[in-house]
N, C-alpha and C positions, 0 to 999 in steps of 0.2 A: 181102508187105506189104499191109495192108488199105487200100482206097481212102479218100482224105480225104473227110470229110463235115462239114457244119456242126454236126451233133449231136455228133460226136466232139470237135470243138473246144469246143463249149459245155460238155460234161460235163467236159472237162479243166480248163476255166476254173473250173467249180464246185468242183473239188477243189484248186484253187490257193489258198494262203493270201493272199487279196486284202486282208486286213484288218490286216496287219502294217504299218500306216502308220508312217512316220518312223523306221524301225529305224536305229540307229546315230546318231541325233541326240544332240547335247549335251542334258543334262537341261533346260536353259532353253528348248529349242525344242519340248518335248513330243513328240507323235506325229504332228504335221502334216508332210507332205512339202513342204518349202519350196524355192522357187527362190532363187538368190543373185545374179541379174543383173537390174537394173531394166529394161534394154532388152529382155531376153528376156520379162520379165513384161508389158511394154507391148505387145510383138508378140502374145503369146498373149491378152491382154485384148482387143485389136482383133479378132483372129481368132475368138474365142469369145464376144464381146460380154458379157464379164464384168468387174466391177470388180476392182481389185487390193487385196488386204488385206496391208498392210505391217506387219510386226512389227519395231520397233526394240528390240533386246534386248542386254543386256550379257552377254558370254560369254568366259570364265567369269564368272558373276554372283553377286550377293549372295543372301541367303535369299529375298528377295521375288522375284527373278528366277527362282530355282530352283522356288519354290512355284508361280509362274505356269505354269511348264512342266509340273510334275507334276500340278497340280490342274486348271487351266483348259484348257491346251493338250493334255491327255491324256484328257479326257473323250471317250469314243467318239463321241457324237452331236455334240459341238462340232467335233471333228476332221472328221466327215463334212460338216457344214454348211460349214465353211471350204473343204474340198476340192471340194465340189460347186458352190457358188455364187460362188466367187472364184478369182482367181489368187493363191496365197499367196507372199509374198516376205519373206525374213528379212534384215534389215540389222543387222550387229553394230555397236553404238554405241561400241565401244572398240577398233576396228581401223583401221589406215591403209588407203590405197589406195581401191578402188572403194566400200567401205563408207563411208569418210569423205566421199567426194564426194557420195554420196546423203544422208548425214547433213546435210551443209552445204546441199544443195539444199533440204531441208525445214526447215532451221534447227532441227534437233533437237540437244539437248545431248548431249555425250559422257558416258560412264560414268554412265548414268542408269537408273532403274527402267523396266520395260516400258512402251512407248507403242505404240498401234495407230492406224494411219490407213487409212481405206478411200477410195480414189481411183479415178477413171476412167483410161482409157488416156492421156489428156492431162494426168494428174496433178492434176486438179481434184477437190476434196473431194466425196465422196458423202454422208458423215456427219461429225459433229463428231469431232475428235481425242479419243482415249481416253487419259487420263492420270490417275493417282492412284486409279483404280478397278480393282482387281486381282481382281474377282469374276467368276465364270462368268456371272452375270446381267448384269453391266456389258458384257461382250463380246457376249452374245447379243442384247441389246436393240439394239445397233448393227448386228449382222448382220441382224436382222429389219427394221430401218429401211432398210438398204441394199437388201434384197430388194424392199421396197415401192417404193423410188425407182427400181429397175430395171424397174418395170412388172409385177412378178410378185406372186402371192399367197403369203402365208406359209403353208406346209403345216401341217396339224393337228399333226404330230409336233413341229414347232418351236414352235408355240403352247403345247403341253403342256409342253415343256421350259422355256420362259420362265416359265410359271406355277409350275413346280416350283422353279426357281431363286429366284423371288421369294418363295415360301413359306419357303425356307431362310433367306433374308435377314430376312424380317419375323417369322418364328417361327410355330410351330404349337402346337395343343393336342390332347390325346387324351381321348376319352371312351369308356366301355365300356357298350354297350347290349345287354340280354338279350332273347332271342326264342326262338321255337319251333324255328327252323332257321337256324343261322348261315351256311350256304352260300347260302341265298336272301337273307339279310340282307346278306352281303358283296357279292353281286351288285348289290343295289339301292343300297346306300350308295356303292359304287364309281363310280357314274355321276353323282353329285351334284356340281354345280359348287361348288368350295371344299373338297372332300374331296381330300386328298393321297395317303392310303394307307389300306388296310384289312387287318386280320388276323382270321381266325376262330379261336375258341378257347373256353376254359372259365374260369369264375370262380365260386367258391362253388357248384359243382355245376350251374351254369346255362350254356347255350350263349350266347356273347356275340360281338359284333364289336367289335374295337378300331378306332375311327375316328379317324384323324389329320386335322385340318382347320385351315383358316385362319380364326381368329375374326374377322378383318376382312372376310371374305367371307360367312360363314354362322355363326350362333350355335348353341350347344348346343340351345337350345329349338327352333330351326328344324329341326335334324337329327332331333330326337325326333318332331316333327310329321310330317316327311317319312317317317320310319320307320313311324309309326302309319298313314299313308295306304296303305302297302304291307303292313301286318301284321307289321312287323319292329321293333317297339318295345314290349315288354311291361314292361320294368323297366330301371332305370339304376343303375349302381354308382358311388357317390360317396365322397369323402373328407370328413373333418371340416371341411376348409378350403374345400370347394366351395360356391359360392353356392346358395341354395335353388332347386330346380327350379320353373320358372314355367309348367309344363304341368299342368293339372288332371288328377287321376286317374292320374298316373304313379307306379308303385311304385318306391321307392328302396331300395337295399340298400348295405351298407358294402363299399367296394372292398377286394379282397384280391388275392392273387397271380394273375396271368394266365398261363394255359398254352396255348400255340398248338397248334391241331390239326395233325396231320401232313399233312392234306389241305387246309390253308388255301389260298385261291385255287382252290377245288375245280374250277372249269371250266377253268382253265389246267392244273391238276394232271392232269386226265383227258384232256389233249390234248398234241400235240407241242410246243405253245408253252411247256411247262415247261422245255424245253431252251434257250430263247431268252433272251439277256441283255436286260433291260429296266430302265427306271427304275421307282421305286415308283408313280409316278402313271400311267405307261404300263400297268403291271401291273393297277392298279385298273380302268382303262378297258377293257383287253383282257379281263379276267375277266368284267366286266359284259356286254361285247358277245357273248362266247361263250355266256354264260348265257342270252342272249336270242335266240341263233341268228343274230346279225349278224356280218358279216365284221369282224375287228379290224384289218385292214390300214391303215385310215384313221389309226390311232394309231402306226403304225410307220414308221421311216425306210426309204428305198429299200434301204440295206444290210441292215437287219434283215429286210426282205422277202426279200432274196436269201439270207440265212442260213436263213430258214424253208424256202426251196426246197431248200437243201442237206439240212436235217433231214428233209424229206419224201422226198427222193430216196435218202437213206442212213440209214434208221431204225435200223439196227444199230450205226452208228458213234457216234451221239450219245445218250448214256445219262445224263448228269448232270442232276439236277434243280436248276435255277438260280433257282427261285422265292425271292424275298426277299433275294437277294444283291445287294450293291452292283454297279452295272452295269459299272464298270471292272474289278472283280475277276472278275465273271461272264464278261466278254469275254475275259479272259486264260485262264480255265478252258475256255471254248469253243474258243479257238484251239489249246489244247494237246491236244484230242481227235484 
């Protein structure tokens, strides 16, 4: 038998499927690993100096309850944030016994849609009660508020996630900007505040970058001017309904079908990061960082950084190109390898 060593344990852990959170949960609980005892949660909250995140949930529940589990509580980065910064506790709001006692303690209604409370070990509120808001953004804003009240800084990856969730709620627009090199353009547009995602491709025989952005944060004209500053805005493709371009000397062409380049997100594509599940905003920032020779780890969660360690340690095992895939689907594909 080989002697025990720290490195043998570490490598064994790297090969263990650490990320199968919440397996066997009812649909309504998503992928979070929940405690079921309030007293146990309070003990761990004191021991670890963490708040308790309590989910009051109907199980089995209505469509709203099920959607909250499959959409909000199964997003990999939300699951990680809940698991890392809190003691997660699930209380069934339609069950007798200990669940009913906790329900009555907090004066929560039975047979109700999801409610979330974040409290300290003494059960005093850390943030406002979350009720009637069943969005990912609604939960994450309270998570980030609780992190601040705990005396910690919100990490960059959670700031990006909140920005992306807000973009989904408020709505985005897309524009197609032509240039001499879409790989350079995608790198430069991907780091602009207000840009949510980028794709490199072709339109009407021209290299273009599809830029998805928040119009409440940055205008199309501002994007064009920023592109001109870096030499990445020679022409713009518009529809008949588009407002007139307010940038002098900008060539306009009629918008046609967009064809994505196989090597879109070029700097990710040429690196091991192409195997890593990411959100579309993370991918834009990571691609820009790699293109400038900067470390992209600032934009990644601790679990994503651990996944990258796995990818680098076992390059022959991870082969799937996950660029552009929804993060939840990409995470499942990653775990299956």
